[in-house]
KEVEX-718484 format. One record per atom (N, C-alpha, C): atom name; x, y, z. Coordinates in steps of 0.05 Angstrom, whole numbers, plus 5000, padded with zeros to 4 digits. Example, Ala and Ser with C-alpha at 12.3 -4.5 7.8 and 13.67 -1.06 7.14 Angstrom:
// KEVEX-718484
{atom = N; u = 5264; v = 4886; w = 5156}
{atom = CA; u = 5246; v = 4910; w = 5156}
{atom = C; u = 5264; v = 4934; w = 5156}
{atom = N; u = 5257; v = 4955; w = 5142}
{atom = CA; u = 5273; v = 4979; w = 5143}
{atom = C; u = 5258; v = 5001; w = 5157}
***
This chain:
// KEVEX-718484
{atom = N; u = 5019; v = 4980; w = 5003}
{atom = CA; u = 4998; v = 4987; w = 5002}
{atom = C; u = 5018; v = 5026; w = 4997}
{atom = N; u = 5038; v = 5011; w = 5017}
{atom = CA; u = 5058; v = 5042; w = 5022}
{atom = C; u = 5070; v = 5055; w = 4988}
{atom = N; u = 5087; v = 5031; w = 4978}
{atom = CA; u = 5089; v = 5035; w = 4943}
{atom = C; u = 5072; v = 5047; w = 4929}
{atom = N; u = 5047; v = 5029; w = 4921}
{atom = CA; u = 5020; v = 5040; w = 4915}
{atom = C; u = 5029; v = 5080; w = 4917}
{atom = N; u = 5023; v = 5083; w = 4948}
{atom = CA; u = 5019; v = 5110; w = 4955}
{atom = C; u = 5048; v = 5132; w = 4929}
{atom = N; u = 5065; v = 5115; w = 4942}
{atom = CA; u = 5095; v = 5129; w = 4927}
{atom = C; u = 5094; v = 5141; w = 4914}
{atom = N; u = 5087; v = 5106; w = 4897}
{atom = CA; u = 5082; v = 5108; w = 4860}
{atom = C; u = 5061; v = 5133; w = 4850}
{atom = N; u = 5041; v = 5137; w = 4863}
{atom = CA; u = 5025; v = 5156; w = 4854}
{atom = C; u = 5039; v = 5186; w = 4870}
{atom = N; u = 5052; v = 5188; w = 4877}
{atom = CA; u = 5056; v = 5208; w = 4893}
{atom = C; u = 5086; v = 5222; w = 4861}
{atom = N; u = 5093; v = 5201; w = 4862}
{atom = CA; u = 5121; v = 5195; w = 4841}
{atom = C; u = 5110; v = 5219; w = 4809}
{atom = N; u = 5085; v = 5198; w = 4804}
{atom = CA; u = 5075; v = 5214; w = 4784}
{atom = C; u = 5064; v = 5231; w = 4780}
{atom = N; u = 5045; v = 5250; w = 4806}
{atom = CA; u = 5037; v = 5269; w = 4798}
{atom = C; u = 5055; v = 5289; w = 4804}
{atom = N; u = 5077; v = 5292; w = 4816}
{atom = CA; u = 5094; v = 5309; w = 4820}
{atom = C; u = 5122; v = 5304; w = 4789}
{atom = N; u = 5127; v = 5289; w = 4777}
{atom = CA; u = 5133; v = 5293; w = 4750}
{atom = C; u = 5114; v = 5298; w = 4729}
{atom = N; u = 5087; v = 5284; w = 4732}
{atom = CA; u = 5076; v = 5315; w = 4711}
{atom = C; u = 5072; v = 5347; w = 4725}
{atom = N; u = 5064; v = 5343; w = 4741}
{atom = CA; u = 5063; v = 5376; w = 4744}
{atom = C; u = 5087; v = 5399; w = 4741}
{atom = N; u = 5123; v = 5371; w = 4746}
{atom = CA; u = 5137; v = 5391; w = 4743}
{atom = C; u = 5140; v = 5405; w = 4715}
{atom = N; u = 5140; v = 5372; w = 4699}
{atom = CA; u = 5129; v = 5377; w = 4668}
{atom = C; u = 5114; v = 5404; w = 4662}
{atom = N; u = 5096; v = 5402; w = 4666}
{atom = CA; u = 5075; v = 5420; w = 4666}
{atom = C; u = 5073; v = 5450; w = 4669}
{atom = N; u = 5103; v = 5461; w = 4693}
{atom = CA; u = 5110; v = 5478; w = 4696}
{atom = C; u = 5138; v = 5497; w = 4677}
{atom = N; u = 5155; v = 5483; w = 4665}
{atom = CA; u = 5172; v = 5484; w = 4649}
{atom = C; u = 5158; v = 5476; w = 4608}
{atom = N; u = 5132; v = 5487; w = 4609}
{atom = CA; u = 5123; v = 5502; w = 4593}
{atom = C; u = 5102; v = 5510; w = 4582}
{atom = N; u = 5103; v = 5533; w = 4565}
{atom = CA; u = 5084; v = 5551; w = 4554}
{atom = C; u = 5061; v = 5549; w = 4540}
{atom = N; u = 5051; v = 5561; w = 4545}
{atom = CA; u = 5016; v = 5571; w = 4523}
{atom = C; u = 5029; v = 5591; w = 4503}
{atom = N; u = 5021; v = 5594; w = 4475}
{atom = CA; u = 5026; v = 5617; w = 4468}
{atom = C; u = 5018; v = 5619; w = 4453}
{atom = N; u = 5005; v = 5638; w = 4449}
{atom = CA; u = 4973; v = 5672; w = 4434}
{atom = C; u = 4992; v = 5682; w = 4430}
{atom = N; u = 4970; v = 5693; w = 4397}
{atom = CA; u = 4982; v = 5715; w = 4377}
{atom = C; u = 4963; v = 5729; w = 4361}
{atom = N; u = 4966; v = 5737; w = 4347}
{atom = CA; u = 4954; v = 5750; w = 4317}
{atom = C; u = 4972; v = 5761; w = 4300}
{atom = N; u = 4959; v = 5744; w = 4269}
{atom = CA; u = 4968; v = 5752; w = 4251}
{atom = C; u = 4942; v = 5776; w = 4229}
{atom = N; u = 4953; v = 5799; w = 4226}
{atom = CA; u = 4942; v = 5816; w = 4200}
{atom = C; u = 4954; v = 5815; w = 4177}
{atom = N; u = 4942; v = 5825; w = 4158}
{atom = CA; u = 4949; v = 5823; w = 4137}
{atom = C; u = 4933; v = 5853; w = 4127}
{atom = N; u = 4961; v = 5868; w = 4106}
{atom = CA; u = 4952; v = 5888; w = 4093}
{atom = C; u = 4970; v = 5889; w = 4067}
{atom = N; u = 4959; v = 5904; w = 4040}
{atom = CA; u = 4956; v = 5892; w = 4018}
{atom = C; u = 4960; v = 5920; w = 3995}
{atom = N; u = 4971; v = 5914; w = 3976}
{atom = CA; u = 4971; v = 5944; w = 3965}
{atom = C; u = 4938; v = 5952; w = 3960}
{atom = N; u = 4914; v = 5941; w = 3962}
{atom = CA; u = 4889; v = 5951; w = 3960}
{atom = C; u = 4874; v = 5946; w = 3983}
{atom = N; u = 4892; v = 5939; w = 4016}
{atom = CA; u = 4869; v = 5948; w = 4026}
{atom = C; u = 4874; v = 5976; w = 4048}
{atom = N; u = 4857; v = 5983; w = 4056}
{atom = CA; u = 4859; v = 6014; w = 4065}
{atom = C; u = 4872; v = 6010; w = 4103}
{atom = N; u = 4865; v = 5992; w = 4106}
{atom = CA; u = 4881; v = 5988; w = 4139}
{atom = C; u = 4880; v = 5949; w = 4136}
{atom = N; u = 4901; v = 5945; w = 4155}
{atom = CA; u = 4906; v = 5921; w = 4158}
{atom = C; u = 4873; v = 5900; w = 4175}
{atom = N; u = 4875; v = 5870; w = 4172}
{atom = CA; u = 4859; v = 5857; w = 4169}
{atom = C; u = 4864; v = 5830; w = 4189}
{atom = N; u = 4849; v = 5821; w = 4195}
{atom = CA; u = 4862; v = 5790; w = 4206}
{atom = C; u = 4862; v = 5780; w = 4186}
{atom = N; u = 4887; v = 5759; w = 4182}
{atom = CA; u = 4891; v = 5749; w = 4169}
{atom = C; u = 4888; v = 5716; w = 4174}
{atom = N; u = 4860; v = 5705; w = 4155}
{atom = CA; u = 4849; v = 5674; w = 4164}
{atom = C; u = 4866; v = 5659; w = 4154}
{atom = N; u = 4860; v = 5627; w = 4167}
{atom = CA; u = 4860; v = 5603; w = 4142}
{atom = C; u = 4910; v = 5613; w = 4139}
{atom = N; u = 4926; v = 5623; w = 4156}
{atom = CA; u = 4956; v = 5625; w = 4157}
{atom = C; u = 4953; v = 5607; w = 4163}
{atom = N; u = 4982; v = 5596; w = 4158}
{atom = CA; u = 5003; v = 5576; w = 4164}
{atom = C; u = 5026; v = 5589; w = 4189}
{atom = N; u = 5021; v = 5589; w = 4217}
{atom = CA; u = 5046; v = 5589; w = 4227}
{atom = C; u = 5061; v = 5572; w = 4244}
{atom = N; u = 5091; v = 5555; w = 4241}
{atom = CA; u = 5090; v = 5537; w = 4249}
{atom = C; u = 5110; v = 5548; w = 4262}
{atom = N; u = 5133; v = 5541; w = 4289}
{atom = CA; u = 5143; v = 5550; w = 4312}
{atom = C; u = 5171; v = 5535; w = 4308}
{atom = N; u = 5186; v = 5534; w = 4302}
{atom = CA; u = 5212; v = 5514; w = 4291}
{atom = C; u = 5234; v = 5532; w = 4311}
{atom = N; u = 5252; v = 5512; w = 4315}
{atom = CA; u = 5283; v = 5519; w = 4331}
{atom = C; u = 5295; v = 5528; w = 4318}
{atom = N; u = 5302; v = 5558; w = 4335}
{atom = CA; u = 5319; v = 5577; w = 4323}
{atom = C; u = 5348; v = 5558; w = 4304}
{atom = N; u = 5358; v = 5540; w = 4310}
{atom = CA; u = 5388; v = 5533; w = 4308}
{atom = C; u = 5387; v = 5519; w = 4289}
{atom = N; u = 5354; v = 5502; w = 4285}
{atom = CA; u = 5360; v = 5485; w = 4265}
{atom = C; u = 5323; v = 5488; w = 4248}
{atom = N; u = 5325; v = 5510; w = 4230}
{atom = CA; u = 5299; v = 5521; w = 4215}
{atom = C; u = 5281; v = 5486; w = 4205}
{atom = N; u = 5294; v = 5469; w = 4210}
{atom = CA; u = 5286; v = 5440; w = 4190}
{atom = C; u = 5260; v = 5443; w = 4216}
{atom = N; u = 5261; v = 5440; w = 4229}
{atom = CA; u = 5248; v = 5433; w = 4258}
{atom = C; u = 5241; v = 5432; w = 4273}
{atom = N; u = 5201; v = 5426; w = 4257}
{atom = CA; u = 5190; v = 5438; w = 4261}
{atom = C; u = 5165; v = 5437; w = 4282}
{atom = N; u = 5173; v = 5457; w = 4309}
{atom = CA; u = 5164; v = 5445; w = 4338}
{atom = C; u = 5136; v = 5442; w = 4336}
{atom = N; u = 5119; v = 5464; w = 4327}
{atom = CA; u = 5082; v = 5464; w = 4325}
{atom = C; u = 5070; v = 5486; w = 4304}
{atom = N; u = 5059; v = 5471; w = 4294}
{atom = CA; u = 5039; v = 5484; w = 4276}
{atom = C; u = 5011; v = 5486; w = 4273}
{atom = N; u = 4991; v = 5513; w = 4270}
{atom = CA; u = 4968; v = 5521; w = 4282}
{atom = C; u = 4960; v = 5533; w = 4260}
{atom = N; u = 4943; v = 5537; w = 4255}
{atom = CA; u = 4924; v = 5550; w = 4225}
{atom = C; u = 4910; v = 5576; w = 4236}
{atom = N; u = 4912; v = 5591; w = 4239}
{atom = CA; u = 4898; v = 5614; w = 4249}
{atom = C; u = 4866; v = 5616; w = 4242}
{atom = N; u = 4854; v = 5627; w = 4251}
{atom = CA; u = 4826; v = 5621; w = 4261}
{atom = C; u = 4812; v = 5653; w = 4237}
{atom = N; u = 4797; v = 5663; w = 4230}
{atom = CA; u = 4778; v = 5679; w = 4226}
{atom = C; u = 4779; v = 5705; w = 4226}
{atom = N; u = 4793; v = 5704; w = 4256}
{atom = CA; u = 4807; v = 5725; w = 4276}
{atom = C; u = 4827; v = 5730; w = 4273}
{atom = N; u = 4846; v = 5714; w = 4259}
{atom = CA; u = 4883; v = 5714; w = 4251}
{atom = C; u = 4889; v = 5713; w = 4284}
{atom = N; u = 4881; v = 5697; w = 4291}
{atom = CA; u = 4895; v = 5688; w = 4311}
{atom = C; u = 4906; v = 5661; w = 4317}
{atom = N; u = 4920; v = 5650; w = 4333}
{atom = CA; u = 4936; v = 5617; w = 4335}
{atom = C; u = 4946; v = 5626; w = 4367}
{atom = N; u = 4949; v = 5597; w = 4372}
{atom = CA; u = 4941; v = 5588; w = 4402}
{atom = C; u = 4961; v = 5563; w = 4395}
{atom = N; u = 4980; v = 5567; w = 4410}
{atom = CA; u = 5010; v = 5535; w = 4427}
{atom = C; u = 4999; v = 5519; w = 4446}
{atom = N; u = 5001; v = 5513; w = 4449}
{atom = CA; u = 5013; v = 5491; w = 4477}
{atom = C; u = 5028; v = 5479; w = 4487}
{atom = N; u = 5041; v = 5484; w = 4511}
{atom = CA; u = 5066; v = 5462; w = 4522}
{atom = C; u = 5090; v = 5462; w = 4503}
{atom = N; u = 5096; v = 5494; w = 4495}
{atom = CA; u = 5120; v = 5504; w = 4478}
{atom = C; u = 5148; v = 5501; w = 4510}
{atom = N; u = 5160; v = 5494; w = 4502}
{atom = CA; u = 5190; v = 5494; w = 4526}
{atom = C; u = 5201; v = 5518; w = 4528}
{atom = N; u = 5209; v = 5528; w = 4536}
{atom = CA; u = 5223; v = 5562; w = 4547}
{atom = C; u = 5241; v = 5564; w = 4514}
{atom = N; u = 5258; v = 5574; w = 4507}
{atom = CA; u = 5280; v = 5579; w = 4486}
{atom = C; u = 5266; v = 5586; w = 4476}
{atom = N; u = 5292; v = 5598; w = 4441}
{atom = CA; u = 5283; v = 5615; w = 4428}
{atom = C; u = 5288; v = 5594; w = 4408}
{atom = N; u = 5281; v = 5612; w = 4396}
{atom = CA; u = 5242; v = 5597; w = 4368}
{atom = C; u = 5250; v = 5622; w = 4346}
{atom = N; u = 5232; v = 5613; w = 4321}
{atom = CA; u = 5225; v = 5623; w = 4304}
{atom = C; u = 5193; v = 5618; w = 4297}
{atom = N; u = 5178; v = 5641; w = 4298}
{atom = CA; u = 5158; v = 5633; w = 4275}
{atom = C; u = 5157; v = 5642; w = 4255}
{atom = N; u = 5140; v = 5623; w = 4242}
{atom = CA; u = 5134; v = 5638; w = 4213}
{atom = C; u = 5116; v = 5633; w = 4207}
{atom = N; u = 5106; v = 5654; w = 4185}
{atom = CA; u = 5083; v = 5645; w = 4171}
{atom = C; u = 5079; v = 5660; w = 4147}
{atom = N; u = 5065; v = 5630; w = 4133}
{atom = CA; u = 5051; v = 5624; w = 4115}
{atom = C; u = 5090; v = 5613; w = 4088}
{atom = N; u = 5104; v = 5608; w = 4117}
{atom = CA; u = 5135; v = 5602; w = 4102}
{atom = C; u = 5140; v = 5631; w = 4077}
{atom = N; u = 5132; v = 5658; w = 4088}
{atom = CA; u = 5147; v = 5687; w = 4082}
{atom = C; u = 5163; v = 5693; w = 4092}
{atom = N; u = 5138; v = 5693; w = 4118}
{atom = CA; u = 5155; v = 5723; w = 4144}
{atom = C; u = 5154; v = 5702; w = 4166}
{atom = N; u = 5184; v = 5707; w = 4176}
{atom = CA; u = 5197; v = 5689; w = 4194}
{atom = C; u = 5206; v = 5723; w = 4228}
{atom = N; u = 5196; v = 5699; w = 4254}
{atom = CA; u = 5201; v = 5729; w = 4261}
{atom = C; u = 5213; v = 5707; w = 4289}
{atom = N; u = 5240; v = 5724; w = 4298}
{atom = CA; u = 5248; v = 5711; w = 4328}
{atom = C; u = 5233; v = 5718; w = 4350}
{atom = N; u = 5226; v = 5693; w = 4361}
{atom = CA; u = 5212; v = 5694; w = 4395}
{atom = C; u = 5226; v = 5688; w = 4412}
{atom = N; u = 5229; v = 5689; w = 4440}
{atom = CA; u = 5240; v = 5682; w = 4472}
{atom = C; u = 5220; v = 5679; w = 4484}
{atom = N; u = 5210; v = 5650; w = 4478}
{atom = CA; u = 5193; v = 5632; w = 4499}
{atom = C; u = 5203; v = 5630; w = 4520}
{atom = N; u = 5192; v = 5652; w = 4548}
{atom = CA; u = 5192; v = 5642; w = 4576}
{atom = C; u = 5180; v = 5624; w = 4591}
{atom = N; u = 5185; v = 5625; w = 4617}
{atom = CA; u = 5184; v = 5607; w = 4635}
{atom = C; u = 5157; v = 5615; w = 4650}
{atom = N; u = 5134; v = 5618; w = 4634}
{atom = CA; u = 5113; v = 5628; w = 4642}
{atom = C; u = 5084; v = 5606; w = 4640}
{atom = N; u = 5067; v = 5617; w = 4650}
{atom = CA; u = 5042; v = 5591; w = 4643}
{atom = C; u = 5032; v = 5607; w = 4621}
{atom = N; u = 5025; v = 5629; w = 4621}
{atom = CA; u = 5030; v = 5648; w = 4581}
{atom = C; u = 5032; v = 5661; w = 4577}
{atom = N; u = 5039; v = 5663; w = 4554}
{atom = CA; u = 5049; v = 5671; w = 4533}
{atom = C; u = 5040; v = 5696; w = 4508}
{atom = N; u = 5033; v = 5728; w = 4512}
{atom = CA; u = 5021; v = 5733; w = 4482}
{atom = C; u = 5046; v = 5743; w = 4467}
{atom = N; u = 5048; v = 5740; w = 4441}
{atom = CA; u = 5070; v = 5749; w = 4417}
{atom = C; u = 5043; v = 5780; w = 4413}
{atom = N; u = 5066; v = 5792; w = 4410}
{atom = CA; u = 5046; v = 5813; w = 4397}
{atom = C; u = 5052; v = 5808; w = 4368}
{atom = N; u = 5027; v = 5824; w = 4362}
{atom = CA; u = 5007; v = 5826; w = 4337}
{atom = C; u = 5034; v = 5828; w = 4313}
{atom = N; u = 5031; v = 5812; w = 4281}
{atom = CA; u = 5040; v = 5809; w = 4267}
{atom = C; u = 5023; v = 5815; w = 4245}
{atom = N; u = 5042; v = 5838; w = 4230}
{atom = CA; u = 5038; v = 5839; w = 4199}
{atom = C; u = 5050; v = 5833; w = 4174}
{atom = N; u = 5038; v = 5813; w = 4167}
{atom = CA; u = 5044; v = 5806; w = 4141}
{atom = C; u = 5034; v = 5830; w = 4116}
{atom = N; u = 5047; v = 5821; w = 4093}
{atom = CA; u = 5054; v = 5846; w = 4082}
{atom = C; u = 5036; v = 5831; w = 4048}
{atom = N; u = 5021; v = 5836; w = 4040}
{atom = CA; u = 5015; v = 5818; w = 4009}
{atom = C; u = 5032; v = 5824; w = 3986}
***
């Protein structure tokens, strides 16, 4: 019985520790073009997170909603590249927090 309790305690501690070291990210992509009078939300844009030193390694992928918003869950702290539609690349620093907002991105077409 004590061994089972110890095993449950260790598992709970492990999962709690691993969740603390991951961050949820959210942000928005707006677009503007030659015929637009103001920026507008970029719907269905491909947003990728890649390791900064290894641009071939995609950590996460998301398609923006109609509002241009994207969300990533459980991203480990570190330096990454945020890539929108394979043409706009922005370096980001993911902090060791529960939630991090990335400033709005402006995609020019």
